[in-house]
N, C-alpha and C positions, 0 to 999 in steps of 0.2 A: 504494501497501500505506498503511493506517493504520500508527501507531503498536503499535497493538494487534494488529494481522496479524503487524505486525516482533517483536513479544514473546514471540508466540507462537512463530512458526520458530524463533524464538534460544533458546529454550526447547528442543528438540528436540536442540540442541548440535551444535558442527559432526561432518559425513560426507558421504558420497558428494557429494552437492550443496548442503552449506552449510560456508564458510568465517569465519572470524574474525579481524581484523585491528585492532589497537590505533589503530593510529598509519601516515596517507603519507608519514614521513620518508623510508625506502627502498624507494621506488614496484618496483626491481632486485628485489626479494626477494618482491614480492607478484605479480609476472606470473609467476612458473609456473604460483600458480594462477587466473589469467587464460587461459592457454594449456591447461591439463589440463583447466578444466570445458569449453571450447571443444572442445577433443577426445574431448573424453566427453559426455554428454549431458545437458551443462550445469552451472546451481547459479548459488545465490548468494554476494554476498561479502558482510560488510557490515564497516564501518571505524565502527571505537569502540565495537568491541565488544571485553571482554579472553578472551582463551582459554576462562575458566569460562562463558564467557555470560551477564558482569556487562556492563552496558548503560552505559559512561563516557560514550560522548558523544564528540563533535568543537569545538575553541571557534573552526574557521574550516575552516567542511564549506568550503564553498565554492575555499578553497585548494586543501585537499587532494584535490576533483574536482579541480580543472586541472592537481596533481603527478601522479594517476592518467591522465590523459587522454594528457597528454603523453606520460608514460609506454608506455602502450598504442601510440598511435600510433608509438613513435622505436625502442619495443625487442620489438615482438611481430608477425612476420610469418608469413603475408595477415594481413591487413590487419580485427581483431576486431569482431564484431560484439553491443552491448550496451545496455540502457538500465538509467537512474539516476536515483536518486531519493535529496534531501536531506529526510531528518524528522525535525522538529528533535523535543529531547528534553523540552528545557528554551525556556525564554528564554536562558537561554548558552548551550547545546550541541544538536549534532546525530548524527545518524548519515547517513552514508553508506553507501548499498546497489546494490550493482551486480547481475543478472542479464544467464545468459547464455546461449543458445542452444547446443545441440550445433552445430558448426560445419558449413558447408557446400564450405569450401577445406582440408580433412586430406591433411598434419596442417600446427598449426599449432607454430610456432617462439617460443624468448622467445630475446634477444640482450642477452649483458651491458654494449654497447655501440651509440648509434646506427650502422647501415653497418657492421655487422661479419661478414663470411660470416658466419660456423660458431654456428647456433645449438643450441640445445636443444629437444627437444621432452618432452612432461610429458603424463601422461595420473592420473587419480581413480584411487585407490586409500584406500577409505575413504572417513576419514578427512585424509590423508595427497596430498598431489601427486609422485611419482617420475616419473624418465626413462622415457620410453620407447624399448622395444628397439628394433633394426635390423628386427625381425618385426613389431611391434607399429604401427612407419610404413611400413609398405609396405601395414599390412593395414590403416590409417585411409586410405591414401591407395588404396587397388585399390578398398576397399568403396562410394568415393562414383563413383569415376571408369570402373570396368569392371563390368555387370552379372555374374553368373552363371553360369558357361556349362555342360556337358556334361563331361566327361571320363572318359579309360577311367580303372580301377585296374590300376595295375599289381604288382609284389613287393613292393615297399617300402609302396604302399598297403596295399595288404591284410596285410599283415602289421603292419604300423601300427594298422588297425583292429580286427586282432586283442587284440593286444596290448590295444588299449584297453577289450576285450569283457573284460576278465579284471584289470586295475587303471583307479585310478579318472580316472588323468592318466599327462601325459606329456609332457617339456621336447623343444628343439631336443634336447640331449647325452645323453636318457633313448634319443630316437630312434637316432642316429649308434652308440651304442649295441650298439642291439639289433639290428639293422640290416646294419651296418657300411658303413656308408654318410659320404661327408663331409658336413663341418656347412650348407655350403650346398647341398647338397642333398634333403635334410635339412627347413631352414628351407624352401625352397621348396614343398617337399611341402605343409608342418607349414600355409604361406603358403596356398595352394592350395584348400586341404581347408577352411579357414576362413573363406578368401572363398568358398566354394563351399553352406556354409550346415550341413557336415557338423559340424563344430568346432568351440567357443567359444576363444579366447584370452584366460585370465585375468593382467593386468598383476602381477608382481611383482620386487622390490625386485636379489633377483639373477637370477633367470631367470624364461621368464613358461611360467604350465603351461597346458596345451590338453587339453580334454575335451570329448568327446558333448557338440552341441548339444541340450539339453534337449527 
């Protein structure tokens, strides 16, 4: 990717598939973006670019890449696949560009320290990376490892679909209320319908929303 191509991409601003970071001094704060892109539809991470899209560049892009490479190796699991470029801005500074594809081993997790047992999974929501819910993690996992299968629509499923016929969206808690079932069962049904391409999940910081798949 040339500097001109990079400038055009950066000009679009941060969004679902584009993220800017000024420096790589704190890679533990950046890996959530890496994980989110890998759990979502991929994306571009530019280091050396301010939040407003100003291309500042890095004095030592090679060192910044070393820091990021080590962080992604030690703090991301499973292993993240990516491509990277160092793109000169001028004689003194350069931009570090990473391109991530939608991962093949979802869900991916970010860890605060190497060898920690518990990590956090993230997904992309517009220009932010948010923590993935239990439902979202299950959907990411099952959508890659299990083929959609036929299933019977029971009373709870029929009640849910009837509700969605009159409302734009539903959450796990709303489903619990209208059907008088516990949260675990409500969660399982929503996951099942999403995996079988009946519903679509919209990640949200407070509570995921489920809608009919268009």
